[in-house]
Phi, psi and omega in degrees: 000132180295142178204154173263356180280151178292142177249153178232133178247136180236127176276139181281071174292169177305322180294315179294320179298321177299316178299316179297318179297319178296316180295323181296333178293333178269322182235076191295334187257013184267153176286159180305321180297321179289321177300316179296321178295317178298318178297318180296317179295317179296318178296317179296319178298320179293319178298315179297320178295318178298319179296319178296319179296319179295318179296320178296316178296322178295317178297317179297320178295320177296317178296319178297318179295318178296318179298318179296318178297320180294316178299317181295321184280323189237355184301327181291339183282340185239105179278175179297333182263010184305309181297320178298320179294321178295317182296326179297331181280354182276000000 
């Protein structure tokens, strides 16, 4: 079918055949082209999930670092009895 979109051709090497066989166990009645598309979609979803997890871990590390800096800078100002002392002044 004519198209202006880029096409990709994949030779069924032993490695590709192994991937197709694995995919066929999940999608038994699909053609090889559909199996490859399903594998590509599944792989992209996993990469996106990994990226989200990595971004979440990076944010958590930044928050932990900020909390440590705050404790180092201001932790001495607030003793364990600080709130009780404030409440006494009310």
